[in-house]
N, C-alpha and C positions, 0 to 999 in steps of 0.2 A: 322186569320179569320177562323171560324168554318163553317161547312156545313149550320148551321142555319142562317148564315149571307149571304150565297150565294143565298138564295131564296128571290125573290122580288115580292110578290104577290099583291102589292098595286093596280096595274092597272087591276087586274084580276076580271072578273065578271062571275057569274054562271047564266045560263039561267034557266027558270022554269023547263025545261026538265031535266037539269043537277041536279037541286036541288032535283027533285023527284028521279032521279037515285041514288044519293049519300045520300039519306035521312037517311039511317042507320049509316052513318058516321056523318052527321050533328047533330044528336041528342046526340052524344057522346061529352061531354064537352072537352075531350082530343083532339078532332078533330074540330068539329064545322065548321062554315063558314070560319073562318080564316085558319084553318088547311087544309080544302078542297081547298082553293085558293092557299095555298102553294103547294099542290100536283099538281094542274093544272099548276102552274108556273114552276114546276120542270122539269128537263130533266135527263133521265137515259140512259146510254149506256150499252147494254147487249152484252158480248163477247160470241157468240155461241147461236144457235137456236136449240139446241139438248135437252138432258135429263134435265139439269138444266134450260136451257133457256126457255123450254116450260112452266112450271108453273110460272117462273119469269115473262115472257111476259104477260101471261094471267091475273095473279093476279095484276100486276102493271097497266095494261090497265083497268081492272075492277075497281081498286081503284081510277082511274082518274089522274094518272101521265100524265101531259100534252104532253110531248114529249118523245118518246121511240125510241132509235136507236138500230139497230140489225146488228151485224157483223158476217157474215158466208158466206162460198162459196161452201158448200156441197150441195148434192141433197138428197132427201128423199129415203131411202132404206127400204126394208121390215124388216131388222133387227132393224130399229129405232122404229118401231111401238109398241114394247113391253113397251116402257117407254117415248117416245117423243110425249106426248099426244096432242101437238099443231098441229100435222100432222095426216092425216087419210090415209086409204088404197088408196083412189082416188088420193092422192098426190105423190105416189111412182113414182120416176123419175123426179119430179118437183124440182126446186131449193128450198131449205128450206126457204129462205127469202120470196119467193112468197107465199108459203103455210102459213108461220107464219104471214105475214102481212095481208093476207086475213082473217085469224082467229081473229087477234087482232082487226081489223077494225069492224068485225062483233060483237065482244064483246063490243066495245066502239067506235062509230064513231066520238066522240067529241075530240079525241086526234090525235096528229101528229105522224106518224110512218115513220122513216127514215131508209133505208136499205143500207148496204154497202157490196156488194157481192165481197169481196176481202179478201185474207188472211191477218191477222193482222201481220204486220212486223215492224221492227225498223224504216223503212223509212216512215211509214204512221201513226204509233200509236199516236204520239203527236198531229198530225193534226186531227185525228179522235176523240180523247178524249177531245180536247180543248173546244168544245161547250157544254159539258155535266157537270152537277153538281155531279153526282154519277156514278161510273163505277162498273159494276158487272161482276165478273169473273165466267163464266159458262163453262170453258174449261176443258179438261181432259189430258193435257200434260204439262210437266215442262217448255219447252221453252216459251210457251205463258203465263204461270203463272208468270215467272220472268219478261218477257217483260211488262205484265200488271202492275205488282207491280212497276217496275222502272219508267214507264211512269207516273203512278199516283203520285209517290213521287216527280218526277221532276215538275209536274204540280200542286202539292198541292191538289190532289183530293182523296176522300175516295174510297177504293177498297173493295167491299163486296165480300168476298171469300167463295167458296164452293167447296167441293171435295167429290166424291163418288167412292166406289169400293166394289163390291159384296154385303155384308150386312151392310157396315159401311160408315159413312159420317162425314164430318167435316164442320164447318162454323166459320167465324170470320169476323171482319171488320179491315182492315189494313189502318190506316190513320196516316201517319208519323207526321202530325202536332199535333196530340193529343195522339199518342201511337206508338207501334212498327209497322214495316212493315213486309212483307212476308219474306224478307231476314234476319230480326232479328230472325225469327223462324227457317228458313232453309237457312243458309249462302251458302251452296253448294248443287247442285242437287244430287240425288242418282246416282250411277254408271249406265250407260246404260244397260237396260235389267233386272235390279234388281227389279223394280216395273212394273208389267205388266199393260197395259192399260185396260179399260173396254172391249175393243174389244177382248183382249186376255184372261182376267180373269173373265169377266162377271159382271153383276150388277142386283140386284133385281129390277124389273120393277117399284115398287112404291117408291124406295129409293130416286130418284131425285125429286119426288114430295115433300117428307118430307124436304130435304135439300133446295130445291128451294123455298119452302114456307117460310123457315126460312130466307133465303137471301132476299126475297121480304119484309118480315116483318122488317128486319134491314134497308133496304133502305127507307121504309116508315117512320120508326122512325127517321132516320137521317133527312129526309125532314121536318118532323113535329117538330123536336127538342124535342121529347118526350121520356120518359123512359130512361133506361140504355142500351146503345148499347154494342155490342160484341168487341168494341175497347179494346185491352189488354186482351182478353179472347179467347180461342179456345174451341169451343163446339164440343164434340165428341159424336156421335150417333151410337148405336149398335142395329140394327133392330132385330137381333135374340134374344137378351136378353131384348129388348125394354127398353133400359137404356140410359140415358144421363150423360156424365161426362164433367167436365170443367177443363181446364188447364190455369192457369194465365200466361200471357206473359209479358215480360219486353222489353223495348226498349234497343237495343244493342248500347252503345256509340261508338263502333268500327264498326258499320254497314257501309259497303262501299257506300251505297246510301243514308241512312237517319241518319248516325251517326254524331258525333261532327266534324269530319274532313273527309267528304265524298271524296272518290277517284273515284267513278263512277258518272260522271256528264253529261253523254250522253248515249244514248241507244247503245247497242253492238249487236254482232251476237249471238243470244240466242240459236240457234241450235248448233253452235260450242261450246258455253259455257256448254250446257247440254249434248252434244254428242249424240243427238237424234233429229229426225224430229219433227216439230211442228204440228203433226196430227197423228191419229191412223188408217189412211187408210191402206189397205193391202199392203204388200211388193211390189207386182208387179204393183199396180196402183199408189202408192206413190213414186216410184223410190227409195226405200230404198237400192237398190243394189248399190247406189252411194257411197258416202264417207264412210258410215257406214260399208259396206260389200265388199269393194274392195278386201280384202284378202281372201274371201270365194269363192271357186269354185262353180259355179252354173250349174244346168242342167234344161232346160225348160221341162214342161210337154210333149210337142210335141216330144222332143228328147228322153225322157224316153220311151214314147209310141212306137216310131219307133224302138228303141233298143229291147224292149220287144217283139214286133211283129217279129223281126228278130231272136228271139230265145235266146237272151242274158238274163241272170238272175242275175242282181245286187241285193244285199241285200237291201230291202226297210225298213228303220227304221222310225217308227212313234213315235215321242217324245211328243205327246199330252197326255192328261189325260184320264183315262178309260171312264169317262162320255162323253168325246168328241168322243172317238172311237165308242161309242154306237150310235152317231148321223150319222157318216159316216166313212168309212174306206176303205183301199185297201187290205183287207184280201184275196180277190180273186186273187190278184197279188202276194201273198206271204208276204205281209207286216207284220212286227212284232212290237208290241207295247212295248216300254220301256219308261215310262214317263221321262220327262226331268230331274227331280230331282233324278232319280234312275239310270241314265246312267252310272255314275262312278262306283257304286257298282256292276253293272251287266255288266261291260265292258268285262269280261271274256267270255260272250256269243257272242262277236263280233270277227270276224277274220280280222286281220290286212292285210292279203293277198287278201281279197275279196273286190271288189268294193262295196261301200255303198252309197246309196242315202237316205238322211235324209229329213224328211218332218214333218211339223206341220200344223196348220190351214192356215197361210199366209206366212210362210217362215222366220219369225223373230226368234222364239225360235230354230228352226232347224239350222239356221245360227250360233247361239251361240254354239250349240252342235258340229257343224262341227269344229269350232275353238277349242273347248275343246278337242275333240278327236285327233285333229292334234297335240295338245300339248302332247298327250300320245302315240305317235308313229304311229298313223293311217295316211296314206297318200292318199289312194284311196277313197276320200270322195267328195261328191257333195251335195249341198243344192238344194232341189226342189224349183225352183222359184215360189213364190206365193202360195206354199203349196197345200193342197188338194182342197181348194176353186178354185184355178186357174186350177187344174186338171179337176174339174167339169165344168168350163167354156170352156176349150179348147179341152178336150179329151172325157169326159164321163158325159154328162148332167144328167144322172140318179143318179149321186152322189149328195146327199143333201148338200147345202151350208148353212153356219151359221155364 
């Protein structure tokens, strides 16, 4: 059964107001009344109401997709506003779902909007996905991507995939019944820490608009049964060169979830599988000190501040990038900048006999450096919990957060 057979618009009617609203669709022979009724009969679940979820939700609502579900449990933060255009300044501090639903209903009051303010997990994914025709992955972490993929394969649903980082984006449609799944392309997740999240590496504000619009287009095409979808193709976008490339994908007959003899027949613990948490919140709010950093000695900002006030002078090592140092730094406390990628080659600048407190933005990269330096004979090491952002929260509010 293809997605085209899942849509049952026979009983759907369009009001005169809806006909006027969708008139630019209706005069296109590729859409017409029949296609618009398919859109109204369709249901789409969006995983995430952030960068990708913003254009996805707004365009699908405007197009007349009859039922849109949103899964998210975050709140709107100032750092979201540069790219998450479904939210505004007035929404800072509000749940993203409340803000997103308000905007969607304003765009199109004729559609149904369901919100699920819960983290997507193995014990609720199948239940959340079941009522929807199309699942769209708007997340930014590997555990949720693998979870979304596996749940879609098990339920026989198409997974419209998108990914963004800095100036680059990817999009595809993973539909195991008609082509490869995400695991066919990426059988194993990258090692923890190898690929930084958008929160650590940044993202061009307009990039999720480009990729999100592509995902919305693919979802609409699947519903209409029109055109050639991205099933079996990975679209690569480079905003700096303004270029698109395409990689052909093949189904892996040995894929553990969609192959000829699948070994993965139920959802697993994806955080354990990927060795990382299923979100990009900061170290101290997400509890990353848990299983991932049990072996890394920690020092809280309050403790460091107390020790500095008492006259102690540990070496403060900042492992962020120079452009991050320009945003905020602890130079007034004697901090020294050595970017993470250059720590090994500049290790001679560090004293193994001196106590060293390592920090970054949120404590993730610095924890990795603490581990690295310990392997090279350094023992008096501490990771600053929550990084410079937590320092700004708890010690010095004059420090800019980002």
